[in-house]
Legacy VTK file of the C-alpha trace (Angstrom):
# vtk DataFile Version 3.0
C-alpha trace
ASCII
DATASET POLYDATA
POINTS 558 float
71.077 32.444 -67.161
73.611 31.414 -69.826
76.689 29.166 -69.683
78.924 32.194 -68.961
78.656 31.766 -65.190
79.241 28.027 -65.486
82.440 28.564 -67.495
83.733 31.368 -65.288
83.671 29.073 -62.260
85.735 26.280 -63.850
89.286 25.788 -65.069
88.865 23.325 -67.941
92.624 22.682 -68.010
92.236 21.026 -64.611
88.717 19.534 -64.615
87.280 17.069 -67.113
83.796 18.558 -66.879
82.344 19.418 -70.312
82.669 23.006 -71.499
79.426 22.849 -73.503
78.690 23.928 -77.050
75.857 25.698 -78.813
72.380 25.553 -77.314
70.069 22.865 -78.681
66.403 23.191 -79.519
63.923 22.025 -76.912
61.608 19.083 -77.656
61.446 15.827 -75.737
63.330 17.070 -72.698
66.129 15.469 -70.731
66.390 15.425 -66.950
69.237 14.186 -64.795
69.917 13.884 -61.071
73.589 13.774 -60.091
74.657 12.669 -56.633
77.493 14.997 -55.696
79.874 14.424 -52.769
81.492 17.880 -52.606
82.043 19.763 -49.322
78.586 18.414 -48.430
76.717 15.520 -50.024
73.793 16.754 -52.102
71.833 16.003 -55.261
72.003 18.198 -58.376
68.615 18.239 -60.090
68.707 19.378 -63.742
66.008 19.979 -66.370
66.688 20.639 -70.057
65.120 23.985 -70.903
66.111 26.648 -73.408
69.089 24.653 -74.703
70.805 24.234 -71.323
70.274 22.299 -68.100
68.461 24.447 -65.522
69.998 23.298 -62.243
69.176 23.118 -58.528
71.205 21.742 -55.617
68.933 19.647 -53.359
70.754 19.012 -50.030
68.428 16.304 -48.673
67.579 14.419 -51.852
64.505 14.158 -54.056
61.153 13.941 -52.199
59.264 10.678 -52.827
56.181 11.011 -50.601
53.149 13.009 -51.748
53.265 16.510 -50.253
56.904 16.173 -49.123
59.016 19.317 -49.745
62.768 19.739 -50.111
64.849 22.911 -50.339
66.350 23.291 -53.832
68.908 26.084 -54.401
69.007 27.197 -58.039
72.571 27.376 -59.376
74.108 28.284 -62.729
72.885 26.646 -65.936
74.943 23.662 -67.120
75.547 22.447 -70.699
73.484 19.521 -71.983
76.634 17.374 -72.231
76.934 17.619 -68.436
74.002 15.211 -68.139
76.360 12.267 -68.703
79.243 13.562 -66.601
80.227 11.014 -63.986
83.588 10.954 -62.251
85.775 13.071 -60.013
86.119 16.862 -60.062
89.685 17.579 -58.839
90.164 18.847 -55.292
90.493 22.611 -55.189
88.278 23.107 -58.220
84.736 24.481 -58.003
82.500 21.651 -56.758
85.481 19.364 -56.189
84.389 15.810 -55.319
82.712 12.709 -56.709
79.783 12.947 -59.142
77.404 10.073 -59.931
74.642 10.096 -62.570
72.058 8.961 -60.020
69.086 9.044 -62.412
68.480 10.093 -66.000
65.501 10.133 -68.340
63.007 12.508 -69.904
60.434 14.890 -68.474
57.250 16.526 -69.690
56.183 19.992 -68.481
52.541 20.200 -67.460
52.358 23.882 -68.400
51.965 25.234 -71.925
54.841 27.730 -71.597
57.364 26.136 -69.197
60.096 28.784 -69.572
57.616 31.554 -68.787
56.268 29.572 -65.827
59.801 28.976 -64.580
60.549 32.699 -64.799
57.300 33.352 -62.892
58.448 31.000 -60.124
56.402 27.808 -60.565
56.878 24.738 -62.755
54.926 21.452 -62.867
56.363 18.407 -64.640
56.337 14.602 -64.915
59.596 12.631 -64.764
60.168 9.359 -66.618
63.508 8.064 -65.368
65.014 4.810 -64.196
64.387 5.590 -60.524
62.099 8.635 -60.501
58.668 8.479 -62.103
55.619 10.661 -61.610
54.805 14.294 -60.917
56.798 16.988 -59.074
56.537 20.788 -58.683
59.185 23.495 -58.328
58.112 26.662 -56.474
60.406 29.661 -55.963
60.716 31.147 -52.473
60.721 34.923 -52.186
63.265 37.141 -50.413
65.727 34.431 -49.343
68.539 34.660 -51.908
71.971 33.405 -50.828
74.469 35.299 -52.965
73.800 34.308 -56.572
71.664 31.308 -55.515
67.867 31.466 -55.515
65.990 29.144 -53.089
63.130 27.009 -54.419
61.031 24.175 -53.027
60.900 20.819 -54.840
57.579 19.100 -54.021
56.300 15.610 -54.755
52.740 15.705 -56.109
50.456 12.948 -57.381
50.797 9.573 -55.672
53.715 8.415 -53.545
56.790 7.345 -55.490
58.133 3.819 -55.144
60.688 3.594 -52.263
64.266 2.948 -53.350
66.419 0.138 -52.029
69.836 0.863 -50.483
71.425 -0.613 -53.590
69.450 1.660 -55.926
70.319 4.673 -53.759
74.051 4.030 -54.282
73.962 2.904 -57.901
74.733 4.912 -61.022
71.999 4.955 -63.677
74.763 4.871 -66.311
77.514 2.568 -65.077
75.953 0.762 -62.100
78.879 1.854 -59.917
78.587 3.148 -56.358
80.118 6.388 -55.091
83.206 4.638 -53.683
83.885 2.840 -56.980
83.578 6.098 -58.938
85.845 7.932 -56.484
88.525 5.225 -56.536
88.596 5.043 -60.337
89.514 8.725 -60.621
88.072 8.947 -64.130
85.248 10.865 -65.757
82.707 9.267 -68.050
82.569 12.352 -70.268
85.672 12.961 -72.400
86.093 15.895 -74.761
87.510 15.381 -78.229
90.667 17.282 -77.175
91.279 14.898 -74.277
90.790 11.821 -76.457
93.451 13.030 -78.921
95.874 13.656 -76.081
95.291 10.165 -74.776
94.657 8.009 -77.859
95.446 4.760 -76.102
92.565 5.286 -73.679
94.371 5.535 -70.358
92.223 5.159 -67.273
89.465 2.712 -66.484
89.147 -0.171 -68.971
85.923 -0.427 -70.907
83.183 -2.480 -69.322
79.482 -3.115 -69.808
78.629 0.254 -68.266
80.528 2.115 -70.996
77.757 1.354 -73.457
75.777 4.221 -71.925
78.517 6.366 -70.469
80.447 7.696 -73.464
78.654 9.784 -76.092
78.738 8.372 -79.626
80.994 9.904 -82.289
79.345 12.543 -84.482
77.352 11.290 -87.465
76.443 12.877 -90.757
73.384 15.077 -90.565
70.405 13.096 -91.915
68.308 14.454 -94.738
64.997 16.162 -94.079
63.205 13.274 -95.777
64.279 10.815 -93.101
64.381 13.241 -90.191
60.982 14.977 -89.916
60.889 18.133 -87.784
58.904 16.518 -84.965
61.502 13.745 -84.475
64.439 14.878 -82.379
67.784 13.275 -81.571
68.078 12.533 -77.853
70.188 10.320 -75.558
68.853 6.776 -75.172
67.182 6.583 -71.755
65.729 3.429 -70.244
61.944 3.597 -70.268
59.141 1.345 -69.152
57.668 -0.329 -72.265
54.123 0.405 -73.398
51.601 -2.110 -72.061
48.472 -3.757 -73.459
45.102 -3.756 -71.692
43.302 -7.096 -71.308
39.902 -7.217 -73.029
37.367 -10.033 -73.427
36.168 -9.177 -76.919
37.628 -7.238 -79.869
36.581 -3.574 -80.202
33.740 -2.963 -82.657
34.798 0.476 -83.882
38.000 2.111 -85.047
40.897 0.942 -87.168
42.850 -1.826 -85.415
45.915 -3.834 -86.459
46.444 -7.309 -84.978
49.563 -9.385 -84.265
50.190 -12.743 -82.589
50.620 -12.512 -78.813
53.918 -14.151 -77.898
54.566 -15.959 -74.613
58.074 -15.008 -73.515
60.206 -12.273 -71.972
59.502 -8.679 -72.998
62.843 -7.063 -73.816
64.107 -3.691 -75.004
67.247 -4.010 -77.142
69.547 -0.969 -76.990
71.983 -0.860 -79.920
74.660 1.838 -79.815
78.233 2.192 -81.046
79.612 0.468 -77.958
77.498 -2.665 -78.149
74.105 -4.103 -77.220
72.089 -4.234 -74.007
68.967 -6.338 -73.545
66.863 -4.941 -70.709
63.675 -6.400 -69.235
60.687 -4.225 -68.428
61.942 -3.949 -64.828
65.416 -2.852 -66.030
67.226 -6.171 -65.529
70.010 -7.075 -67.955
69.078 -10.122 -70.058
72.169 -10.022 -72.315
74.015 -12.740 -70.386
71.009 -15.075 -70.386
70.333 -14.675 -74.099
73.686 -14.039 -75.816
72.409 -15.225 -79.217
69.741 -12.507 -79.134
72.329 -9.845 -78.247
74.655 -11.113 -80.991
71.858 -10.888 -83.552
70.980 -7.324 -82.560
74.670 -6.411 -82.814
74.593 -7.320 -86.517
72.073 -4.580 -87.311
73.548 -1.745 -89.367
72.180 0.953 -87.075
73.272 2.827 -83.980
71.545 4.613 -81.097
68.469 2.499 -81.800
66.005 0.765 -79.452
63.909 -2.248 -80.437
60.889 -3.442 -78.453
60.018 -7.121 -78.682
59.625 -10.514 -77.023
62.281 -13.200 -76.519
60.565 -16.561 -77.057
61.365 -20.264 -77.186
59.633 -22.163 -79.995
58.056 -25.606 -79.675
58.086 -28.188 -82.528
54.803 -26.745 -83.890
56.260 -23.245 -84.168
54.426 -21.820 -81.134
56.044 -19.755 -78.419
56.255 -21.637 -75.094
57.030 -20.019 -71.764
57.670 -23.452 -70.234
60.350 -24.141 -72.854
61.873 -20.734 -72.179
62.063 -21.640 -68.481
63.713 -24.953 -69.375
66.219 -23.063 -71.544
67.112 -20.788 -68.617
67.676 -23.808 -66.376
69.876 -25.462 -69.001
67.525 -28.436 -69.329
66.648 -27.944 -73.006
67.926 -26.016 -76.001
64.815 -25.021 -77.976
65.208 -22.549 -80.856
64.961 -18.936 -79.695
63.587 -15.931 -81.551
63.470 -12.238 -80.777
60.127 -11.085 -82.209
60.364 -7.313 -82.686
57.132 -5.342 -82.833
58.096 -1.688 -82.306
60.872 0.852 -82.881
60.773 3.556 -80.172
64.185 5.042 -81.145
66.149 4.953 -84.414
69.543 6.557 -85.072
69.172 8.705 -81.952
65.711 9.945 -82.948
62.784 9.570 -80.556
60.001 7.990 -82.648
57.502 7.471 -79.838
55.266 10.346 -80.915
55.021 9.066 -84.489
51.912 7.088 -85.531
52.031 3.311 -85.226
52.063 2.749 -89.003
55.148 4.907 -89.506
57.081 3.175 -86.708
56.126 -0.218 -88.143
57.194 0.876 -91.649
60.579 1.990 -90.339
60.930 -1.295 -88.435
60.070 -3.333 -91.555
62.757 -1.467 -93.489
65.344 -2.012 -90.745
64.520 -5.748 -90.565
64.064 -6.320 -94.293
66.819 -8.944 -94.052
66.743 -9.751 -90.308
70.097 -10.987 -88.977
70.392 -14.063 -86.784
67.273 -14.832 -84.780
65.548 -11.448 -85.133
62.067 -11.521 -86.645
59.646 -8.658 -87.319
56.189 -9.266 -85.851
53.735 -9.647 -88.736
50.523 -7.631 -88.961
47.707 -10.139 -89.603
45.080 -9.788 -92.316
41.428 -10.396 -91.434
38.730 -9.635 -88.874
39.568 -9.894 -85.181
36.964 -12.574 -84.340
38.161 -14.857 -87.128
41.812 -14.282 -86.221
41.125 -15.077 -82.557
39.290 -18.285 -83.472
42.215 -19.343 -85.643
44.683 -18.524 -82.849
42.647 -20.697 -80.470
42.601 -23.556 -82.980
46.389 -23.361 -83.422
47.007 -23.353 -79.665
48.382 -19.800 -79.611
48.162 -17.578 -76.524
46.113 -14.898 -78.255
46.319 -11.616 -80.163
47.620 -8.115 -79.563
45.521 -5.333 -81.076
46.921 -1.849 -81.729
44.890 1.191 -82.684
46.032 2.690 -85.981
47.654 6.102 -85.602
48.490 5.571 -81.932
51.692 6.830 -80.329
54.095 4.723 -78.247
53.066 5.581 -74.663
55.985 4.432 -72.529
54.933 2.797 -69.261
51.209 3.289 -69.909
48.315 0.875 -70.357
46.108 3.410 -72.112
43.961 1.034 -74.166
45.604 1.950 -77.479
47.106 -1.548 -77.243
44.895 -4.454 -76.157
45.420 -8.174 -75.577
42.894 -10.861 -76.425
43.695 -14.239 -74.855
42.614 -17.709 -75.931
43.072 -18.979 -72.368
43.540 -17.469 -68.929
47.089 -16.819 -67.858
48.839 -14.192 -65.731
51.580 -13.548 -63.172
51.235 -14.356 -59.453
53.425 -13.655 -56.433
54.811 -16.722 -54.650
54.251 -16.315 -50.907
54.884 -19.863 -49.677
54.824 -23.589 -50.408
53.593 -26.860 -48.940
55.485 -30.017 -48.022
55.817 -32.750 -50.679
53.545 -35.778 -50.553
53.785 -39.256 -52.047
56.803 -39.722 -54.305
57.378 -35.995 -54.969
60.560 -34.331 -53.700
61.391 -30.747 -52.616
57.881 -29.261 -52.221
54.224 -29.997 -52.940
52.545 -26.843 -54.246
53.256 -23.135 -54.490
51.011 -20.747 -52.574
50.372 -17.755 -54.818
48.534 -14.442 -54.673
48.124 -10.959 -56.089
48.374 -7.456 -54.643
45.203 -5.603 -53.762
45.308 -2.182 -52.075
48.938 -2.704 -51.004
48.191 -6.109 -49.441
48.924 -9.603 -50.754
45.838 -11.798 -51.141
46.038 -15.588 -51.441
44.608 -16.981 -54.709
45.376 -20.683 -54.555
47.842 -23.571 -54.726
49.761 -24.439 -57.869
50.893 -28.065 -57.794
51.334 -29.069 -61.451
53.653 -28.061 -64.276
56.945 -28.995 -62.553
59.743 -31.296 -63.660
62.031 -32.981 -61.123
64.884 -30.606 -61.901
62.571 -27.591 -61.648
61.271 -28.726 -58.253
64.841 -28.957 -56.981
66.035 -25.604 -58.354
62.902 -23.774 -57.187
63.139 -25.264 -53.715
66.761 -24.158 -53.369
65.829 -20.657 -54.416
62.809 -20.439 -52.131
64.750 -21.549 -49.042
66.805 -18.347 -49.311
63.600 -16.277 -49.042
62.196 -17.991 -45.918
60.264 -15.944 -43.361
58.396 -16.925 -40.207
55.036 -15.262 -40.756
52.429 -15.614 -43.494
52.502 -12.781 -46.094
48.857 -13.275 -47.180
46.289 -11.056 -45.441
43.350 -13.411 -46.090
44.802 -16.552 -44.481
43.862 -18.716 -42.670
40.520 -19.645 -44.225
37.593 -21.301 -42.416
37.475 -24.304 -44.801
39.458 -25.912 -47.593
36.776 -25.134 -50.186
35.152 -27.175 -52.918
38.366 -27.624 -54.919
40.758 -27.874 -51.969
42.393 -24.545 -52.772
41.808 -23.046 -49.305
44.376 -23.067 -46.496
42.936 -23.680 -43.015
44.540 -23.085 -39.611
45.686 -26.696 -39.342
47.211 -26.689 -42.846
49.041 -23.419 -42.195
51.182 -25.231 -39.627
52.597 -27.327 -42.476
53.245 -24.395 -44.821
56.539 -22.636 -45.400
56.329 -18.867 -45.864
58.435 -16.709 -48.162
59.320 -13.088 -48.688
56.985 -12.157 -51.575
59.654 -11.568 -54.234
59.294 -14.393 -56.777
56.832 -14.009 -59.657
55.297 -17.116 -61.267
53.538 -17.341 -64.623
50.418 -19.503 -64.170
47.829 -20.834 -66.618
44.353 -21.665 -65.252
40.824 -22.415 -66.409
38.878 -19.763 -64.459
38.503 -17.686 -61.308
36.090 -19.094 -58.735
33.511 -16.899 -57.000
35.687 -16.634 -53.895
38.702 -15.436 -55.904
40.603 -18.726 -56.262
42.229 -20.363 -59.292
40.755 -23.450 -60.923
43.126 -25.973 -62.499
46.270 -23.814 -62.225
49.443 -24.949 -64.015
52.907 -23.508 -63.353
54.625 -22.236 -66.511
57.753 -20.633 -65.114
59.270 -17.806 -63.092
59.232 -14.279 -64.487
62.489 -12.385 -64.067
61.180 -9.429 -66.060
58.489 -8.226 -63.654
58.650 -6.917 -60.084
56.462 -8.684 -57.530
55.081 -5.340 -56.329
53.495 -4.776 -59.764
51.468 -8.014 -59.773
47.694 -7.488 -59.511
44.680 -9.441 -60.714
44.124 -8.797 -64.414
40.584 -7.662 -64.997
39.374 -7.505 -68.618
38.066 -4.146 -69.785
LINES 1 559
558 0 1 2 3 4 5 6 7 8 9 10 11 12 13 14 15 16 17 18 19 20 21 22 23 24 25 26 27 28 29 30 31 32 33 34 35 36 37 38 39 40 41 42 43 44 45 46 47 48 49 50 51 52 53 54 55 56 57 58 59 60 61 62 63 64 65 66 67 68 69 70 71 72 73 74 75 76 77 78 79 80 81 82 83 84 85 86 87 88 89 90 91 92 93 94 95 96 97 98 99 100 101 102 103 104 105 106 107 108 109 110 111 112 113 114 115 116 117 118 119 120 121 122 123 124 125 126 127 128 129 130 131 132 133 134 135 136 137 138 139 140 141 142 143 144 145 146 147 148 149 150 151 152 153 154 155 156 157 158 159 160 161 162 163 164 165 166 167 168 169 170 171 172 173 174 175 176 177 178 179 180 181 182 183 184 185 186 187 188 189 190 191 192 193 194 195 196 197 198 199 200 201 202 203 204 205 206 207 208 209 210 211 212 213 214 215 216 217 218 219 220 221 222 223 224 225 226 227 228 229 230 231 232 233 234 235 236 237 238 239 240 241 242 243 244 245 246 247 248 249 250 251 252 253 254 255 256 257 258 259 260 261 262 263 264 265 266 267 268 269 270 271 272 273 274 275 276 277 278 279 280 281 282 283 284 285 286 287 288 289 290 291 292 293 294 295 296 297 298 299 300 301 302 303 304 305 306 307 308 309 310 311 312 313 314 315 316 317 318 319 320 321 322 323 324 325 326 327 328 329 330 331 332 333 334 335 336 337 338 339 340 341 342 343 344 345 346 347 348 349 350 351 352 353 354 355 356 357 358 359 360 361 362 363 364 365 366 367 368 369 370 371 372 373 374 375 376 377 378 379 380 381 382 383 384 385 386 387 388 389 390 391 392 393 394 395 396 397 398 399 400 401 402 403 404 405 406 407 408 409 410 411 412 413 414 415 416 417 418 419 420 421 422 423 424 425 426 427 428 429 430 431 432 433 434 435 436 437 438 439 440 441 442 443 444 445 446 447 448 449 450 451 452 453 454 455 456 457 458 459 460 461 462 463 464 465 466 467 468 469 470 471 472 473 474 475 476 477 478 479 480 481 482 483 484 485 486 487 488 489 490 491 492 493 494 495 496 497 498 499 500 501 502 503 504 505 506 507 508 509 510 511 512 513 514 515 516 517 518 519 520 521 522 523 524 525 526 527 528 529 530 531 532 533 534 535 536 537 538 539 540 541 542 543 544 545 546 547 548 549 550 551 552 553 554 555 556 557
């Protein structure tokens, strides 16, 4: 197909849908799912292939359960600029109704020649979007054409996808708006250059935080070949899950590794485009309002369509990052100095750098942050052997080291082992599933009851009763009361005895416990795991807003 059919079906004097320009070269590929309330509600599933968006209408939505199949009617190709179209197609026009950008991201074909496979009637691919992640298949059905539409089946393969909440189901991946809000605004996110000249004062919906992703940036000068290597391609800035480090007990003995200090704070991706700055946590929560000084510092960078990966930290008087101080900052109890330690550059000037080797990304980052504005700081690569560096980190009271294999790519969302973490003490996240009554002179509550997920169940790991200030006890208690539930969320309670260190919860003690929906995530430091899977000497460090409770498992060193 070409864009001829697409253009023949639309009157661009009446609809604000993009007309589309010249085809672009394929590389890192874009996918988009648009929720479309036309004559019937359906989902338009689109994959960037051959310079256009290959498109299917999926009446019953995208399948999320392994083996689940959904009818997908192939329709005309759409231009790449349609991927960010969100708004209202006028009544009486082809496809008239409300359009939401329901999900957007990139995809990777699992076949060597995807266009040939598509023509042959079968395509396998992996999606990396804000809502959809994992593997799907498209399979063409024979002999069931409906006019110019070809029926296919869209199948979920691999493991089950994560279920979506009602809010996520009715939330735009670009603007955060629901279908009713988009319909009532009567606007379209995409605006052609002709329309902008006709309406220079910007009639319609006022700009808001969502506009940072909605409107495409103005054209820029074409970069030189020296700074734009052939394998680096300009793409829209999608949200992606940051690359993760694998816990190890000892440094690797072979290979070329580069080491940095492990910071104890909030992991944050900083998106800098021509409309402003967004700070997003690894679970796609906006941190800009909590850390305005970080956002203001990123805004001073002389770059656009760029993504930084780093850690927001609070510094103690000895210059060490402290998660407890960061928690106190969030609660308004203290005002420690903050830093945004930047350690990677996944995107720069609209170019996807994730396939470049580590050293090249770090060199580009060092150049960008040669004179870092505000509280931005590039993460330094340390000189020396790993064992000596780890001993020094332990002596200085640092959390540990991050090791990165030289030449490695940035593997979004993966814990491949190309990045490792070496800790000087034990510390990880736990799910809060309940709490005990206060005793003695303490107010609000006594101890948190925490656990980790194991095979889709929540297992109790112990009580955390230290590390709280009076104000923290009060604020935590108020928050936990809103998550109250009647039954215990832990599958391994009650226990037959309290145990050697009193960490167990017996039948009699359970009567004095208060149970919670397992949604809060606590950062806890401890001395060791006991043989029966309990924590020794746990200390509460703070709540993590940047990690979903469903992702919390026991960290096992490789």
